[in-house]
VOLUM-953873 format. One record per atom (N, C-alpha, C): residue number from 0; residue in one letter; chain; atom name; y, z, x. Coordinates in steps of 0.1 Angstrom, whole numbers. Example, Ala and Ser with C-alpha at 12.3 -4.5 7.8 and 13.67 -1.06 7.14 Angstrom:
<vexvos>
<0,'A','A','N',<-57,78,132>>
<0,'A','A','CA',<-45,78,123>>
<0,'A','A','C',<-33,78,132>>
<1,'S','A','N',<-22,71,128>>
<1,'S','A','CA',<-11,71,137>>
<1,'S','A','C',<0,79,129>>
</vexvos>
This chain:
<vexvos>
<0,'M','A','N',<-298,601,-213>>
<0,'M','A','CA',<-308,590,-212>>
<0,'M','A','C',<-317,591,-224>>
<1,'A','A','N',<-319,580,-231>>
<1,'A','A','CA',<-327,579,-243>>
<1,'A','A','C',<-342,576,-238>>
<2,'F','A','N',<-351,584,-244>>
<2,'F','A','CA',<-365,582,-241>>
<2,'F','A','C',<-373,579,-254>>
<3,'N','A','N',<-379,568,-255>>
<3,'N','A','CA',<-387,565,-268>>
<3,'N','A','C',<-402,569,-265>>
<4,'A','A','N',<-405,581,-270>>
<4,'A','A','CA',<-419,586,-268>>
<4,'A','A','C',<-429,578,-275>>
<5,'L','A','N',<-426,572,-286>>
<5,'L','A','CA',<-436,564,-294>>
<5,'L','A','C',<-439,551,-286>>
<6,'A','A','N',<-429,545,-281>>
<6,'A','A','CA',<-431,532,-273>>
<6,'A','A','C',<-439,535,-261>>
<7,'Y','A','N',<-436,547,-255>>
<7,'Y','A','CA',<-443,550,-242>>
<7,'Y','A','C',<-458,553,-245>>
<8,'A','A','N',<-461,560,-256>>
<8,'A','A','CA',<-475,563,-260>>
<8,'A','A','C',<-482,550,-263>>
<9,'Q','A','N',<-475,541,-270>>
<9,'Q','A','CA',<-482,528,-273>>
<9,'Q','A','C',<-485,520,-261>>
<10,'E','A','N',<-476,520,-251>>
<10,'E','A','CA',<-478,513,-238>>
<10,'E','A','C',<-491,519,-232>>
<11,'L','A','N',<-492,532,-231>>
<11,'L','A','CA',<-503,538,-225>>
<11,'L','A','C',<-516,534,-233>>
<12,'E','A','N',<-516,533,-246>>
<12,'E','A','CA',<-527,529,-253>>
<12,'E','A','C',<-531,515,-250>>
<13,'H','A','N',<-521,506,-249>>
<13,'H','A','CA',<-524,492,-246>>
<13,'H','A','C',<-530,491,-232>>
<14,'A','A','N',<-527,501,-223>>
<14,'A','A','CA',<-533,500,-210>>
<14,'A','A','C',<-547,507,-209>>
<15,'G','A','N',<-551,512,-221>>
<15,'G','A','CA',<-565,517,-221>>
<15,'G','A','C',<-566,532,-221>>
<16,'V','A','N',<-555,539,-222>>
<16,'V','A','CA',<-555,554,-223>>
<16,'V','A','C',<-558,557,-238>>
<17,'P','A','N',<-567,567,-240>>
<17,'P','A','CA',<-570,571,-253>>
<17,'P','A','C',<-558,576,-261>>
<18,'Q','A','N',<-557,574,-274>>
<18,'Q','A','CA',<-545,577,-282>>
<18,'Q','A','C',<-541,591,-280>>
<19,'A','A','N',<-550,601,-281>>
<19,'A','A','CA',<-547,615,-280>>
<19,'A','A','C',<-540,618,-267>>
<20,'Q','A','N',<-546,612,-256>>
<20,'Q','A','CA',<-541,615,-243>>
<20,'Q','A','C',<-527,608,-241>>
<21,'A','A','N',<-525,596,-246>>
<21,'A','A','CA',<-513,589,-246>>
<21,'A','A','C',<-502,597,-253>>
<22,'T','A','N',<-505,602,-265>>
<22,'T','A','CA',<-496,609,-273>>
<22,'T','A','C',<-492,622,-266>>
<23,'A','A','N',<-502,629,-260>>
<23,'A','A','CA',<-499,642,-253>>
<23,'A','A','C',<-490,639,-241>>
<24,'Q','A','N',<-492,628,-234>>
<24,'Q','A','CA',<-484,625,-222>>
<24,'Q','A','C',<-470,622,-227>>
<25,'A','A','N',<-468,614,-237>>
<25,'A','A','CA',<-455,610,-242>>
<25,'A','A','C',<-447,623,-247>>
<26,'Q','A','N',<-454,632,-254>>
<26,'Q','A','CA',<-448,644,-259>>
<26,'Q','A','C',<-443,653,-247>>
<27,'A','A','N',<-452,654,-237>>
<27,'A','A','CA',<-449,663,-225>>
<27,'A','A','C',<-437,657,-218>>
<28,'L','A','N',<-437,644,-216>>
<28,'L','A','CA',<-426,637,-209>>
<28,'L','A','C',<-413,638,-217>>
<29,'H','A','N',<-414,637,-231>>
<29,'H','A','CA',<-402,639,-239>>
<29,'H','A','C',<-396,653,-238>>
<30,'R','A','N',<-405,663,-238>>
<30,'R','A','CA',<-400,677,-236>>
<30,'R','A','C',<-394,679,-223>>
<31,'A','A','N',<-399,673,-212>>
<31,'A','A','CA',<-393,675,-199>>
<31,'A','A','C',<-379,668,-199>>
<32,'F','A','N',<-378,657,-205>>
<32,'F','A','CA',<-365,650,-205>>
<32,'F','A','C',<-355,659,-213>>
<33,'E','A','N',<-359,664,-225>>
<33,'E','A','CA',<-351,672,-233>>
<33,'E','A','C',<-346,685,-225>>
<34,'E','A','N',<-355,691,-218>>
<34,'E','A','CA',<-351,703,-210>>
<34,'E','A','C',<-341,699,-199>>
<35,'Q','A','N',<-342,688,-194>>
<35,'Q','A','CA',<-333,684,-183>>
<35,'Q','A','C',<-319,679,-188>>
<36,'K','A','N',<-318,676,-201>>
<36,'K','A','CA',<-306,670,-207>>
<36,'K','A','C',<-294,680,-205>>
<37,'S','A','N',<-297,693,-206>>
<37,'S','A','CA',<-286,702,-204>>
<37,'S','A','C',<-281,702,-190>>
<38,'E','A','N',<-288,698,-181>>
<38,'E','A','CA',<-284,698,-167>>
<38,'E','A','C',<-277,685,-163>>
<39,'L','A','N',<-278,675,-171>>
<39,'L','A','CA',<-272,662,-168>>
<39,'L','A','C',<-258,661,-172>>
<40,'A','A','N',<-250,654,-164>>
<40,'A','A','CA',<-236,652,-168>>
<40,'A','A','C',<-235,641,-178>>
<41,'T','A','N',<-226,643,-188>>
<41,'T','A','CA',<-224,632,-197>>
<41,'T','A','C',<-211,625,-193>>
<42,'K','A','N',<-209,613,-200>>
<42,'K','A','CA',<-196,606,-198>>
<42,'K','A','C',<-184,615,-201>>
<43,'G','A','N',<-186,623,-211>>
<43,'G','A','CA',<-175,632,-215>>
<43,'G','A','C',<-173,643,-204>>
<44,'D','A','N',<-184,648,-198>>
<44,'D','A','CA',<-182,657,-187>>
<44,'D','A','C',<-175,650,-175>>
<45,'L','A','N',<-179,638,-172>>
<45,'L','A','CA',<-172,631,-161>>
<45,'L','A','C',<-157,628,-164>>
<46,'A','A','N',<-154,625,-176>>
<46,'A','A','CA',<-140,623,-180>>
<46,'A','A','C',<-132,635,-179>>
<47,'E','A','N',<-138,647,-183>>
<47,'E','A','CA',<-131,659,-182>>
<47,'E','A','C',<-129,663,-167>>
<48,'L','A','N',<-139,660,-159>>
<48,'L','A','CA',<-138,663,-145>>
<48,'L','A','C',<-127,654,-138>>
<49,'R','A','N',<-127,642,-142>>
<49,'R','A','CA',<-116,633,-137>>
<49,'R','A','C',<-103,638,-141>>
<50,'A','A','N',<-101,643,-153>>
<50,'A','A','CA',<-89,648,-158>>
<50,'A','A','C',<-85,660,-150>>
<51,'D','A','N',<-95,669,-148>>
<51,'D','A','CA',<-92,681,-140>>
<51,'D','A','C',<-87,678,-126>>
<52,'F','A','N',<-94,668,-120>>
<52,'F','A','CA',<-90,663,-106>>
<52,'F','A','C',<-76,657,-106>>
<53,'A','A','N',<-73,650,-116>>
<53,'A','A','CA',<-60,644,-117>>
<53,'A','A','C',<-49,655,-118>>
<54,'E','A','N',<-52,665,-126>>
<54,'E','A','CA',<-42,676,-128>>
<54,'E','A','C',<-41,684,-115>>
<55,'L','A','N',<-52,686,-108>>
<55,'L','A','CA',<-52,693,-96>>
<55,'L','A','C',<-44,685,-85>>
<56,'R','A','N',<-47,672,-85>>
<56,'R','A','CA',<-39,664,-75>>
<56,'R','A','C',<-24,664,-78>>
<57,'A','A','N',<-20,664,-91>>
<57,'A','A','CA',<-6,664,-94>>
<57,'A','A','C',<0,678,-91>>
<58,'E','A','N',<-7,688,-93>>
<58,'E','A','CA',<-2,702,-90>>
<58,'E','A','C',<-1,703,-75>>
<59,'T','A','N',<-11,698,-67>>
<59,'T','A','CA',<-11,699,-53>>
<59,'T','A','C',<1,691,-47>>
<60,'R','A','N',<3,679,-53>>
<60,'R','A','CA',<14,671,-48>>
<60,'R','A','C',<28,678,-51>>
<61,'T','A','N',<29,684,-63>>
<61,'T','A','CA',<41,691,-67>>
<61,'T','A','C',<43,703,-57>>
<62,'G','A','N',<32,710,-55>>
<62,'G','A','CA',<33,721,-46>>
<62,'G','A','C',<37,717,-32>>
<63,'L','A','N',<32,706,-27>>
<63,'L','A','CA',<35,701,-13>>
<63,'L','A','C',<50,697,-13>>
<64,'I','A','N',<55,691,-23>>
<64,'I','A','CA',<69,686,-24>>
<64,'I','A','C',<78,698,-24>>
<65,'E','A','N',<74,709,-31>>
<65,'E','A','CA',<82,721,-32>>
<65,'E','A','C',<82,728,-18>>
<66,'L','A','N',<70,728,-12>>
<66,'L','A','CA',<69,735,1>>
<66,'L','A','C',<77,727,12>>
<67,'R','A','N',<76,714,11>>
<67,'R','A','CA',<84,706,20>>
<67,'R','A','C',<99,708,19>>
<68,'A','A','N',<104,709,7>>
<68,'A','A','CA',<118,712,4>>
<68,'A','A','C',<122,726,9>>
<69,'E','A','N',<113,736,7>>
<69,'E','A','CA',<115,749,12>>
<69,'E','A','C',<116,750,27>>
<70,'L','A','N',<107,743,34>>
<70,'L','A','CA',<107,742,48>>
<70,'L','A','C',<119,735,54>>
<71,'H','A','N',<123,725,47>>
<71,'H','A','CA',<135,718,51>>
<71,'H','A','C',<147,727,50>>
<72,'S','A','N',<148,735,39>>
<72,'S','A','CA',<159,744,38>>
<72,'S','A','C',<159,755,48>>
<73,'E','A','N',<147,760,52>>
<73,'E','A','CA',<145,770,62>>
<73,'E','A','C',<150,765,76>>
<74,'V','A','N',<145,753,79>>
<74,'V','A','CA',<149,747,92>>
<74,'V','A','C',<164,745,92>>
<75,'S','A','N',<170,740,81>>
<75,'S','A','CA',<185,738,81>>
<75,'S','A','C',<192,752,83>>
<76,'A','A','N',<187,762,77>>
<76,'A','A','CA',<193,775,79>>
<76,'A','A','C',<192,780,93>>
<77,'L','A','N',<180,778,99>>
<77,'L','A','CA',<178,782,113>>
<77,'L','A','C',<187,774,122>>
<78,'R','A','N',<189,761,120>>
<78,'R','A','CA',<198,753,128>>
<78,'R','A','C',<212,758,127>>
<79,'Q','A','N',<216,762,115>>
<79,'Q','A','CA',<230,767,113>>
<79,'Q','A','C',<231,780,121>>
<80,'D','A','N',<221,789,120>>
<80,'D','A','CA',<221,802,127>>
<80,'D','A','C',<222,799,142>>
<81,'M','A','N',<214,790,147>>
<81,'M','A','CA',<214,787,161>>
<81,'M','A','C',<228,782,166>>
<82,'T','A','N',<234,773,158>>
<82,'T','A','CA',<247,768,161>>
<82,'T','A','C',<258,779,162>>
<83,'Q','A','N',<257,789,152>>
<83,'Q','A','CA',<266,800,152>>
<83,'Q','A','C',<264,809,164>>
<84,'L','A','N',<251,811,168>>
<84,'L','A','CA',<248,819,179>>
<84,'L','A','C',<253,813,192>>
<85,'D','A','N',<251,800,193>>
<85,'D','A','CA',<256,792,205>>
<85,'D','A','C',<271,793,206>>
<86,'S','A','N',<278,792,195>>
<86,'S','A','CA',<292,793,195>>
<86,'S','A','C',<297,807,200>>
<87,'K','A','N',<290,817,194>>
<87,'K','A','CA',<294,831,197>>
<87,'K','A','C',<291,834,212>>
<88,'L','A','N',<279,829,217>>
<88,'L','A','CA',<276,832,231>>
<88,'L','A','C',<286,824,240>>
<89,'T','A','N',<289,812,237>>
<89,'T','A','CA',<299,804,245>>
<89,'T','A','C',<312,812,246>>
<90,'S','A','N',<317,817,234>>
<90,'S','A','CA',<329,825,234>>
<90,'S','A','C',<328,837,242>>
<91,'Q','A','N',<317,844,241>>
<91,'Q','A','CA',<315,857,249>>
<91,'Q','A','C',<315,854,264>>
<92,'M','A','N',<308,843,267>>
<92,'M','A','CA',<307,839,281>>
<92,'M','A','C',<321,836,287>>
<93,'A','A','N',<329,829,279>>
<93,'A','A','CA',<342,825,284>>
<93,'A','A','C',<351,838,285>>
<94,'Q','A','N',<349,847,276>>
<94,'Q','A','CA',<357,860,277>>
<94,'Q','A','C',<352,867,290>>
<95,'S','A','N',<339,868,292>>
<95,'S','A','CA',<334,875,304>>
<95,'S','A','C',<339,868,317>>
<96,'E','A','N',<339,855,317>>
<96,'E','A','CA',<343,848,328>>
<96,'E','A','C',<358,850,331>>
<97,'G','A','N',<366,851,321>>
<97,'G','A','CA',<380,854,322>>
<97,'G','A','C',<382,868,328>>
<98,'R','A','N',<375,878,323>>
<98,'R','A','CA',<376,891,328>>
<98,'R','A','C',<371,892,343>>
<99,'M','A','N',<360,885,346>>
<99,'M','A','CA',<355,885,360>>
<99,'M','A','C',<366,879,369>>
<100,'T','A','N',<372,868,365>>
<100,'T','A','CA',<382,861,373>>
<100,'T','A','C',<393,870,376>>
<101,'S','A','N',<398,877,365>>
<101,'S','A','CA',<409,887,367>>
<101,'S','A','C',<405,898,376>>
<102,'Q','A','N',<393,903,375>>
<102,'Q','A','CA',<389,914,384>>
<102,'Q','A','C',<387,909,398>>
<103,'I','A','N',<383,897,400>>
<103,'I','A','CA',<382,892,414>>
<103,'I','A','C',<395,890,420>>
<104,'A','A','N',<405,885,412>>
<104,'A','A','CA',<419,884,417>>
<104,'A','A','C',<424,897,421>>
<105,'Q','A','N',<422,908,413>>
<105,'Q','A','CA',<427,921,416>>
<105,'Q','A','C',<421,926,429>>
<106,'L','A','N',<407,924,430>>
<106,'L','A','CA',<400,928,442>>
<106,'L','A','C',<406,921,455>>
<107,'E','A','N',<408,908,453>>
<107,'E','A','CA',<414,900,465>>
<107,'E','A','C',<428,906,469>>
<108,'T','A','N',<436,909,459>>
<108,'T','A','CA',<449,915,462>>
<108,'T','A','C',<448,928,469>>
<109,'R','A','N',<439,937,464>>
<109,'R','A','CA',<437,950,471>>
<109,'R','A','C',<432,948,485>>
<110,'L','A','N',<422,939,486>>
<110,'L','A','CA',<417,936,500>>
<110,'L','A','C',<427,931,509>>
<111,'T','A','N',<436,922,504>>
<111,'T','A','CA',<447,917,513>>
<111,'T','A','C',<456,928,517>>
<112,'R','A','N',<459,937,508>>
<112,'R','A','CA',<468,949,511>>
<112,'R','A','C',<461,957,522>>
<113,'W','A','N',<449,960,520>>
<113,'W','A','CA',<442,969,530>>
<113,'W','A','C',<441,962,544>>
<114,'M','A','N',<439,949,543>>
<114,'M','A','CA',<439,941,556>>
<114,'M','A','C',<452,942,563>>
<115,'L','A','N',<463,941,555>>
<115,'L','A','CA',<477,941,561>>
<115,'L','A','C',<479,955,566>>
<116,'I','A','N',<475,965,559>>
<116,'I','A','CA',<477,979,563>>
<116,'I','A','C',<469,981,576>>
<117,'A','A','N',<456,977,576>>
<117,'A','A','CA',<448,978,588>>
<117,'A','A','C',<453,971,600>>
<118,'A','A','N',<459,959,598>>
<118,'A','A','CA',<465,951,609>>
<118,'A','A','C',<477,959,614>>
<119,'G','A','N',<485,964,605>>
<119,'G','A','CA',<497,972,609>>
<119,'G','A','C',<493,984,617>>
<120,'V','A','N',<484,991,612>>
<120,'V','A','CA',<479,1004,619>>
<120,'V','A','C',<473,1000,632>>
<121,'G','A','N',<465,989,631>>
<121,'G','A','CA',<458,985,644>>
<121,'G','A','C',<468,980,654>>
<122,'G','A','N',<478,973,650>>
<122,'G','A','CA',<488,969,659>>
<122,'G','A','C',<496,980,665>>
<123,'G','A','N',<498,990,657>>
<123,'G','A','CA',<506,1002,662>>
<123,'G','A','C',<497,1010,671>>
<124,'I','A','N',<485,1011,669>>
<124,'I','A','CA',<476,1019,678>>
<124,'I','A','C',<474,1011,691>>
<125,'A','A','N',<472,998,689>>
<125,'A','A','CA',<470,990,701>>
<125,'A','A','C',<483,990,710>>
<126,'G','A','N',<494,989,703>>
<126,'G','A','CA',<507,990,711>>
<126,'G','A','C',<509,1003,718>>
<127,'G','A','N',<505,1014,710>>
<127,'G','A','CA',<506,1027,716>>
<127,'G','A','C',<497,1029,728>>
<128,'L','A','N',<485,1024,727>>
<128,'L','A','CA',<476,1025,738>>
<128,'L','A','C',<480,1017,750>>
<129,'T','A','N',<486,1006,747>>
<129,'T','A','CA',<492,998,758>>
<129,'T','A','C',<503,1006,766>>
<130,'M','A','N',<511,1012,758>>
<130,'M','A','CA',<522,1020,764>>
<130,'M','A','C',<516,1032,772>>
<131,'L','A','N',<506,1038,766>>
<131,'L','A','CA',<500,1050,773>>
<131,'L','A','C',<493,1045,786>>
<132,'S','A','N',<488,1034,786>>
<132,'S','A','CA',<481,1029,798>>
<132,'S','A','C',<490,1027,809>>
<133,'K','A','N',<503,1024,806>>
<133,'K','A','CA',<513,1023,817>>
<133,'K','A','C',<516,1036,823>>
<134,'F','A','N',<515,1047,816>>
<134,'F','A','CA',<518,1060,821>>
<134,'F','A','C',<506,1067,828>>
<135,'I','A','N',<494,1062,824>>
<135,'I','A','CA',<482,1068,830>>
<135,'I','A','C',<477,1059,841>>
<136,'P','A','N',<475,1065,853>>
<136,'P','A','CA',<470,1057,864>>
<136,'P','A','C',<456,1053,863>>
</vexvos>
């Protein structure tokens, strides 16, 4: 911001302020403005800041695109692993079911044999008891 200390001092003088006082006020105000200049942003500073933000935005966008691609790849790999696990588990379950069916059939055969044996023995004992009952009063 440009400050014309001479014009300011002249305005004060036209308003009735003594020349020495008007000059002192203009100089003090000029020094205050000069001290603050280093704190103020210039058009160049703003342009540089805009450029930095544009670069940061571009880098962020690129990073997000890369992250998205990486996540997509990870999800695809996980899906493939899950499909393989599902296939393996299905196969193992089918094998287990086959073994269980075979074992159940074997147990049913053995149980049937035992039942036939028990029925034969039971029939023989029952017949023998019936015959004995005829001889025992």
